[in-house]
Backbone bond lengths (Angstrom), bond angles and torsions (degrees), N, CA, C in turn:
res aa  C-N    CA-C-N  psi(-1)  N-CA   C-N-CA  omega(-1)  CA-C   N-CA-C  phi
1 X - - - 1.475 - - 1.528 109.45 -
2 X 1.307 116.71 131.02 1.459 121.57 -178.18 1.522 110.57 -77.00
3 X 1.314 116.38 130.66 1.457 120.34 176.74 1.526 109.61 -74.82
4 X 1.305 116.51 131.46 1.447 121.69 178.29 1.521 109.09 -92.72
5 X 1.321 116.70 123.08 1.463 120.82 -179.07 1.523 108.57 -73.88
6 X 1.331 117.87 130.95 1.473 119.22 175.81 1.529 110.51 -56.40
7 X 1.320 115.49 144.30 1.456 119.29 -176.94 1.520 112.08 -57.95
8 X 1.329 117.53 -41.03 1.466 119.87 -178.99 1.523 111.21 -61.15
9 X 1.325 116.78 -34.63 1.463 120.18 177.79 1.525 110.41 -70.97
10 X 1.308 116.24 -44.40 1.470 119.88 177.86 1.524 110.52 -60.85
11 X 1.322 115.70 -39.43 1.463 120.57 179.61 1.522 110.62 -62.01
12 X 1.314 117.09 -46.96 1.471 120.09 179.70 1.522 111.28 -63.81
13 X 1.324 116.68 -44.67 1.463 120.39 -176.51 1.527 111.52 -67.25
14 X 1.319 116.77 -41.22 1.464 120.83 -175.76 1.524 112.56 -74.69
15 X 1.321 117.43 -23.25 1.468 119.92 -176.32 1.522 112.41 -106.27
16 X 1.308 117.98 2.11 1.462 119.70 -173.17 1.512 113.18 -63.51
17 X 1.335 118.31 -36.86 1.470 119.79 -179.09 1.516 110.81 -64.68
18 X 1.332 117.16 -38.67 1.454 120.27 177.40 1.504 111.72 -65.98
19 X 1.320 116.37 -36.25 1.456 120.99 177.66 1.515 110.06 -63.42
20 X 1.344 115.52 -43.95 1.461 119.46 179.79 1.511 112.12 -61.93
21 X 1.344 116.29 -40.92 1.459 120.16 178.31 1.523 110.56 -61.31
22 X 1.323 116.17 -39.22 1.460 120.33 -179.15 1.518 110.45 -64.32
23 X 1.329 115.63 -47.04 1.457 119.19 -178.54 1.522 112.01 -66.11
24 X 1.342 116.22 -29.53 1.450 119.85 -174.08 1.516 114.69 -87.04
25 X 1.325 117.67 0.08 1.458 119.52 179.99 1.529 110.55 -58.59
26 X 1.340 116.04 143.86 1.457 120.91 -171.91 1.510 115.73 -57.65
27 X 1.311 117.64 -39.97 1.462 120.50 -178.48 1.523 110.47 -59.00
28 X 1.322 116.37 -48.05 1.461 119.83 -179.08 1.519 111.57 -70.57
29 X 1.324 116.56 -33.87 1.464 119.70 177.67 1.520 110.20 -59.20
30 X 1.329 116.22 -45.46 1.465 120.32 178.76 1.526 111.10 -64.67
31 X 1.327 116.08 -43.93 1.456 119.56 -178.06 1.522 111.22 -63.84
32 X 1.312 116.60 -40.75 1.459 120.76 -177.15 1.528 112.56 -76.64
33 X 1.324 117.04 -23.00 1.467 119.70 -176.86 1.522 112.84 -95.08
34 X 1.343 116.40 3.04 1.454 119.38 178.06 1.510 114.25 91.71
35 X 1.338 117.35 2.56 1.461 120.86 179.53 1.529 112.31 -87.85
36 X 1.325 116.29 -13.58 1.453 120.40 -179.25 1.516 111.73 -83.65
37 X 1.323 115.56 173.06 1.463 121.75 -179.05 1.526 110.03 -118.44
38 X 1.315 115.01 168.10 1.465 120.81 178.83 1.531 110.71 -57.54
39 X 1.325 116.72 -38.85 1.467 120.06 178.86 1.529 111.88 -63.24
40 X 1.333 117.13 -30.87 1.463 119.83 177.47 1.526 109.89 -66.33
41 X 1.311 115.64 -42.67 1.458 119.71 178.33 1.532 110.52 -63.56
42 X 1.325 116.58 -42.44 1.464 120.49 178.92 1.533 110.28 -61.12
43 X 1.324 116.76 -40.48 1.471 120.55 179.18 1.526 111.02 -61.69
44 X 1.316 116.25 -37.72 1.462 120.62 178.10 1.531 110.94 -67.36
45 X 1.320 116.40 -46.10 1.468 120.58 179.47 1.530 110.41 -59.73
46 X 1.332 116.55 -39.99 1.464 120.73 -179.88 1.526 111.33 -60.12
47 X 1.325 117.69 -41.80 1.469 120.28 178.69 1.530 110.77 -69.32
48 X 1.316 116.96 -34.40 1.464 120.12 175.66 1.519 111.01 -59.00
49 X 1.316 116.87 -35.52 1.461 120.02 -179.50 1.536 110.36 -55.80
50 X 1.309 117.49 -49.63 1.463 121.04 -176.93 1.530 111.14 -66.43
51 X 1.333 116.09 -38.60 1.464 120.41 -178.69 1.530 110.64 -66.10
52 X 1.331 116.30 -46.38 1.463 118.59 -176.64 1.519 112.51 -77.68
53 X 1.304 116.90 -25.40 1.453 119.66 172.05 1.534 109.27 -60.88
54 X 1.329 115.93 -41.20 1.464 120.62 179.72 1.518 111.83 -70.94
55 X 1.316 116.88 -46.80 1.466 118.76 -173.89 1.521 111.50 -70.93
56 X 1.332 117.51 -32.13 1.458 118.76 179.74 1.526 112.04 -80.69
57 X 1.322 117.38 -25.56 1.464 120.44 169.78 1.530 109.56 -68.97
58 X 1.325 116.52 -40.03 1.469 120.54 177.19 1.525 110.35 -64.77
59 X 1.328 117.03 -37.69 1.470 120.78 177.88 1.524 110.93 -60.79
60 X 1.318 116.57 -38.96 1.464 120.50 177.61 1.522 110.57 -63.58
61 X 1.337 115.70 -40.38 1.468 119.21 178.48 1.524 111.92 -68.28
62 X 1.330 116.23 -29.71 1.463 121.53 -175.45 1.532 113.75 -93.39
63 X 1.306 118.40 4.15 1.467 120.09 -170.73 1.523 114.06 -64.48
64 X 1.320 117.23 -21.42 1.464 120.47 178.27 1.524 112.77 -103.19
65 X 1.319 116.01 3.73 1.462 119.68 178.20 1.530 109.02 -73.98
66 X 1.326 119.07 131.08 1.468 120.65 -174.85 1.525 114.84 -63.19
67 X 1.312 117.28 -26.62 1.469 120.11 177.63 1.522 111.05 -88.27
68 X 1.310 116.60 -54.16 1.470 120.88 -173.74 1.520 112.90 -64.89
69 X 1.318 117.65 -34.90 1.463 120.83 -173.79 1.528 112.80 -57.71
70 X 1.323 117.41 -30.93 1.464 120.65 -178.60 1.521 112.63 -64.37
71 X 1.320 117.55 -22.55 1.462 121.62 -175.82 1.532 112.89 -96.28
72 X 1.307 116.40 -8.19 1.464 119.96 -175.01 1.520 110.93 -86.24
73 X 1.314 115.28 136.83 1.460 120.87 177.93 1.522 109.03 -152.02
74 X 1.326 117.65 132.84 1.468 119.30 176.53 1.523 112.56 -62.47
75 X 1.317 116.73 -18.38 1.469 120.72 178.41 1.528 111.87 -65.14
76 X 1.320 116.48 -21.60 1.461 120.76 -178.51 1.529 113.57 -90.31
77 X 1.307 117.60 -16.81 1.473 121.52 -172.94 1.526 111.55 -52.60
78 X 1.336 115.68 127.32 1.473 120.76 -174.28 1.521 113.84 -114.12
79 X 1.313 118.20 -21.24 1.463 119.84 -170.76 1.532 113.75 -59.21
80 X 1.334 120.65 -44.10 1.468 118.99 177.90 1.535 112.51 -59.81
81 X 1.322 116.30 -37.82 1.469 119.46 179.15 1.522 111.37 -68.10
82 X 1.331 116.79 -40.38 1.464 119.87 177.74 1.527 110.05 -62.71
83 X 1.319 116.43 -41.97 1.460 121.13 179.06 1.529 110.89 -58.95
84 X 1.322 116.19 -44.48 1.460 119.81 178.98 1.525 111.53 -68.30
85 X 1.315 117.26 -37.14 1.470 120.66 176.25 1.529 110.06 -60.21
86 X 1.329 116.80 -45.49 1.464 120.43 -178.70 1.529 111.33 -67.08
87 X 1.307 116.86 -36.19 1.473 119.59 176.70 1.535 110.19 -63.25
88 X 1.303 115.91 -40.53 1.471 120.69 178.56 1.526 111.22 -69.26
89 X 1.334 116.71 -42.09 1.461 121.27 -173.28 1.529 113.39 -79.69
90 X 1.336 117.18 -34.26 1.455 121.43 -174.44 1.523 112.75 -112.64
91 X 1.335 116.49 -40.54 1.462 120.55 -176.28 1.520 110.47 127.80
92 X 1.323 115.35 175.40 1.460 119.94 -176.59 1.528 113.36 -62.93
93 X 1.316 116.80 -22.85 1.469 120.11 -179.55 1.528 112.34 -94.82
94 X 1.327 116.59 25.28 1.466 121.80 -174.84 1.531 112.41 -55.72
95 X 1.336 117.44 -37.18 1.470 119.95 -173.70 1.525 112.49 -62.53
96 X 1.322 116.36 -30.81 1.453 119.73 179.48 1.515 113.84 -82.78
97 X 1.320 116.41 -4.03 1.465 120.27 -175.42 1.519 113.69 -108.94
98 X 1.318 117.65 0.70 1.463 119.31 -178.22 1.518 110.46 -121.30
99 X 1.327 115.72 145.60 1.459 122.19 177.06 1.528 108.49 -139.78
100 X 1.319 117.90 149.06 1.468 119.48 178.94 1.520 111.49 -73.25
101 X 1.302 116.41 138.15 1.457 121.71 173.04 1.529 109.05 -74.96
102 X 1.342 118.30 165.30 1.471 120.16 -176.35 1.531 114.19 -54.58
103 X 1.328 116.95 -45.07 1.461 118.76 179.54 1.520 111.02 -65.72
104 X 1.333 117.42 -38.35 1.457 120.41 178.28 1.521 110.49 -60.45
105 X 1.315 116.61 -41.42 1.465 120.38 178.66 1.526 111.08 -62.14
106 X 1.323 117.30 -42.23 1.469 120.46 177.72 1.526 110.95 -66.41
107 X 1.312 115.61 -41.85 1.460 122.46 178.91 1.530 109.92 -59.71
108 X 1.311 116.33 -48.64 1.462 121.81 179.39 1.533 110.70 -61.63
109 X 1.317 116.95 -42.76 1.464 120.24 178.91 1.527 111.19 -60.45
110 X 1.331 116.24 -39.63 1.461 119.97 179.48 1.530 110.95 -68.29
111 X 1.322 117.19 -42.96 1.471 120.08 176.96 1.524 110.19 -60.39
112 X 1.323 116.54 -42.83 1.465 120.50 178.53 1.528 111.22 -62.16
113 X 1.319 115.39 -39.68 1.467 119.88 -178.52 1.525 111.37 -65.57
114 X 1.334 116.74 -54.74 1.467 118.67 -177.23 1.531 110.93 -71.42
115 X 1.336 116.16 -29.23 1.457 120.01 -179.46 1.509 113.50 -71.42
116 X 1.324 116.51 -8.22 1.461 121.08 177.99 1.520 112.30 -105.70
117 X 1.332 116.20 -21.16 1.462 118.35 -169.10 1.524 115.86 -130.48
118 X 1.337 117.64 -18.26 1.479 118.38 -168.00 1.528 110.28 -143.69
119 X 1.316 115.72 106.60 1.468 119.62 -176.63 1.524 112.19 -64.61
120 X 1.329 117.55 -37.50 1.461 119.64 179.14 1.520 112.06 -62.44
121 X 1.327 116.18 -40.56 1.461 119.73 177.96 1.515 111.60 -66.77
122 X 1.324 116.44 -40.54 1.462 119.76 176.23 1.520 110.58 -59.85
123 X 1.327 117.22 -46.23 1.469 120.65 179.52 1.528 110.34 -60.72
124 X 1.325 117.57 -37.06 1.469 120.72 178.58 1.520 111.14 -58.70
125 X 1.326 117.01 -44.90 1.469 120.26 -179.86 1.532 111.11 -73.33
126 X 1.310 116.18 -37.83 1.469 121.23 177.58 1.528 109.89 -60.53
127 X 1.304 116.02 -47.56 1.467 122.23 178.12 1.529 111.21 -59.55
128 X 1.320 115.86 -48.51 1.468 120.34 -176.99 1.517 111.75 -59.49
129 X 1.324 117.12 -44.42 1.462 120.27 -177.38 1.529 111.82 -74.35
130 X 1.311 117.17 -57.56 1.466 118.96 -166.73 1.520 113.59 -75.53
131 X 1.326 118.59 -37.06 1.465 117.06 177.16 1.522 110.71 -70.33
132 X 1.335 116.26 -29.87 1.457 119.29 173.21 1.519 111.91 -66.16
133 X 1.336 115.81 -40.44 1.469 120.40 178.58 1.524 111.10 -62.33
134 X 1.321 115.87 -38.42 1.466 120.47 -178.34 1.525 111.98 -76.81
135 X 1.317 116.70 -14.50 1.468 120.66 -178.95 1.526 109.90 -104.19
136 X 1.317 117.28 -91.52 1.464 121.23 -176.93 1.509 113.73 -64.37
137 X 1.327 116.96 -24.52 1.460 119.82 -179.41 1.512 113.39 -59.37
138 X 1.321 116.30 -31.72 1.469 119.22 -179.71 1.531 111.13 -69.20
139 X 1.319 115.51 -33.35 1.462 120.47 176.28 1.522 110.43 -69.05
140 X 1.335 115.70 -41.89 1.465 120.18 177.86 1.530 109.94 -59.77
141 X 1.327 116.38 -45.38 1.470 120.13 -179.48 1.523 111.25 -56.47
142 X 1.317 117.04 -46.74 1.465 120.81 -179.12 1.519 111.26 -60.84
143 X 1.332 116.60 -42.58 1.467 120.20 179.77 1.524 111.65 -66.04
144 X 1.331 116.94 -42.03 1.459 119.61 -179.70 1.533 110.88 -66.59
145 X 1.305 117.15 -37.21 1.462 120.29 176.60 1.529 110.47 -63.30
146 X 1.301 115.79 -40.72 1.465 120.61 -178.79 1.526 111.10 -70.21
147 X 1.335 116.75 -41.96 1.461 120.17 -174.67 1.523 113.46 -75.34
148 X 1.346 115.87 -38.42 1.455 119.26 -171.12 1.524 113.69 -113.97
149 X 1.316 116.62 5.98 1.455 120.11 175.46 1.515 114.45 73.11
150 X 1.337 117.09 20.00 1.461 120.19 177.43 1.531 109.94 -70.47
151 X 1.320 115.04 148.74 1.464 119.58 167.86 1.532 106.78 -101.26
152 X 1.326 116.52 -91.93 1.466 118.24 171.42 1.527 111.13 -111.44
153 X 1.332 117.72 -31.23 1.455 120.75 175.30 1.522 109.66 -62.24
154 X 1.321 115.68 131.75 1.465 120.42 179.94 1.509 113.72 96.89
155 X 1.331 117.35 -22.18 1.469 120.77 179.41 1.524 111.38 -126.13
156 X 1.336 116.53 21.41 1.457 120.52 -179.93 1.519 113.12 -59.57
157 X 1.331 116.29 -28.45 1.462 121.71 177.23 1.520 111.76 -52.62
158 X 1.330 116.20 -36.72 1.455 120.69 -175.26 1.530 113.42 -90.66
159 X 1.318 117.51 -1.05 1.465 121.54 -177.35 1.522 109.94 -98.51
160 X 1.295 116.75 111.61 1.466 122.44 178.27 1.527 108.08 -102.84
161 X 1.316 114.89 80.50 1.464 120.01 -173.06 1.521 112.75 -63.58
162 X 1.322 116.88 -26.62 1.467 120.49 -176.38 1.522 113.36 -92.24
163 X 1.321 116.64 2.28 1.471 120.23 178.15 1.532 107.76 -115.88
164 X 1.316 115.39 96.61 1.469 120.68 -175.19 1.526 111.77 -72.72
165 X 1.326 116.52 -31.21 1.463 121.48 -176.67 1.535 109.63 -126.87
166 X 1.333 117.02 84.30 1.470 119.37 -178.14 1.529 113.61 -56.09
167 X 1.320 117.04 -39.28 1.467 119.39 -178.65 1.530 111.02 -61.96
168 X 1.316 115.03 -43.78 1.462 119.80 178.90 1.532 110.98 -65.13
169 X 1.322 116.03 -39.95 1.466 120.53 178.41 1.525 110.14 -61.20
170 X 1.325 116.71 -44.50 1.466 120.71 -179.16 1.528 111.06 -66.20
171 X 1.316 117.37 -37.21 1.463 120.51 177.80 1.530 110.93 -64.22
172 X 1.333 116.42 -40.31 1.462 120.41 177.06 1.519 110.65 -64.14
173 X 1.322 116.44 -42.00 1.467 121.88 179.29 1.521 109.78 -60.36
174 X 1.324 116.75 -44.73 1.469 119.96 -178.98 1.526 110.90 -67.36
175 X 1.328 116.67 -35.25 1.468 119.71 175.70 1.527 110.65 -63.64
176 X 1.321 116.38 -35.20 1.465 119.93 177.03 1.523 110.73 -67.74
177 X 1.322 116.84 -37.57 1.469 119.87 175.26 1.526 110.56 -60.24
178 X 1.324 115.84 -42.99 1.466 120.39 -179.37 1.523 112.14 -66.51
179 X 1.322 116.11 -27.42 1.471 120.58 -175.29 1.518 113.65 -82.63
180 X 1.327 117.85 -16.39 1.474 119.85 -178.72 1.527 109.63 -68.59
181 X 1.305 115.96 133.28 1.462 121.29 -176.45 1.529 110.82 -87.54
182 X 1.341 115.33 59.49 1.456 120.28 176.31 1.525 110.32 -81.89
183 X 1.302 116.39 146.84 1.460 120.39 173.12 1.529 109.35 -70.49
184 X 1.310 116.36 168.23 1.466 120.65 176.37 1.523 109.88 -58.90
185 X 1.312 116.02 -41.51 1.468 120.50 -178.92 1.531 111.13 -64.99
186 X 1.335 116.16 -40.83 1.456 119.18 -179.69 1.529 111.01 -68.73
187 X 1.298 116.97 -38.07 1.475 119.61 176.68 1.515 110.82 -61.03
188 X 1.323 116.68 -38.50 1.465 120.28 176.83 1.525 110.60 -63.61
189 X 1.317 115.79 -41.11 1.474 119.81 178.34 1.532 110.96 -62.90
190 X 1.309 116.65 -40.70 1.473 120.28 179.42 1.526 110.16 -65.43
191 X 1.318 117.26 -43.55 1.473 120.50 177.90 1.525 110.17 -60.68
192 X 1.316 116.84 -43.93 1.466 120.01 178.74 1.528 111.31 -61.59
193 X 1.335 116.61 -35.96 1.461 119.83 -179.69 1.527 111.41 -71.02
194 X 1.327 117.21 -34.79 1.467 120.09 175.18 1.527 109.58 -64.19
195 X 1.320 116.82 -43.60 1.467 120.38 176.95 1.529 110.16 -59.64
196 X 1.325 116.06 -40.11 1.466 120.63 177.58 1.526 110.64 -62.87
197 X 1.332 116.69 -41.97 1.467 120.71 179.03 1.523 111.24 -62.56
198 X 1.314 117.42 -42.30 1.463 119.78 176.51 1.527 110.66 -62.44
199 X 1.334 115.98 -35.96 1.460 119.25 177.49 1.515 112.33 -62.83
200 X 1.326 116.76 -39.76 1.463 119.93 176.29 1.528 110.32 -60.49
201 X 1.316 116.40 -40.42 1.459 119.23 -179.19 1.522 111.64 -65.45
202 X 1.321 116.54 -42.71 1.460 119.84 177.12 1.526 110.76 -61.16
203 X 1.327 116.18 -45.54 1.469 120.31 179.77 1.526 111.57 -64.51
204 X 1.333 116.38 -34.13 1.460 119.72 178.19 1.525 110.79 -63.43
205 X 1.311 116.92 -43.75 1.464 119.41 179.13 1.526 110.68 -62.37
206 X 1.322 116.30 -35.34 1.464 119.94 176.92 1.526 110.57 -67.75
207 X 1.326 116.58 -40.00 1.470 120.50 176.06 1.524 110.66 -60.74
208 X 1.322 116.26 -43.43 1.462 120.90 -179.93 1.527 110.32 -62.75
209 X 1.315 117.10 -41.51 1.468 120.65 178.50 1.527 110.47 -64.61
210 X 1.332 116.46 -41.78 1.469 120.98 179.44 1.526 110.70 -64.38
211 X 1.330 116.31 -43.79 1.475 120.31 179.76 1.521 111.00 -62.88
212 X 1.334 115.83 -38.83 1.466 120.20 178.37 1.526 110.50 -65.23
213 X 1.324 116.85 -44.07 1.470 120.36 -179.72 1.531 110.84 -65.48
214 X 1.337 116.80 -38.63 1.460 120.49 179.63 1.529 111.63 -65.70
215 X 1.342 115.61 -38.29 1.459 120.27 -179.95 1.524 111.35 -68.04
216 X 1.336 115.88 -29.34 1.462 120.05 -177.21 1.523 111.89 -85.40
217 X 1.328 116.02 -17.29 1.488 119.31 -176.41 1.515 112.10 -69.76
């Protein structure tokens, strides 16, 4: 009898190369290795604002969807924390000082599209963002605190105060992925959408690097 791989495992295995490419982008490499500046971190947080504004608006639209609703939790909500981070990092007039980069605009448009019409696509983006935040995001927070002297102000995005056991939360999330009665074809579509989401992240880091180089020229 052939063993059937759980969907969550197939999803991780099939998308891992895209994840690695995202993490390895030059902008983040510099930021994580101590070569980046405080302004680089602020630029990243600013783009997160637009992304999470879109995904959390889509979550509100999807709250009654029988598939998507299982993945939604107020414990994951990031937008208020990002807003407070930007107020701390930039000032009370932060909203007038940030604009989406080209990749962010495309990313947001895609989240808006799937978040209105396709629960599987929404879950793909939800999974990509929030499970990443609960995993590598904690490492990023520690590095940013060490490099820039932050305590909790400025890195609130990475603090999930209502999730005491991130590992357990992620295991439950993956069990929910396995429980969805998607067809083989739909599972393939979801995997492809996760790969697409990782691609947006890689392109975003490239946009950030380009914007930084242009500002310095």
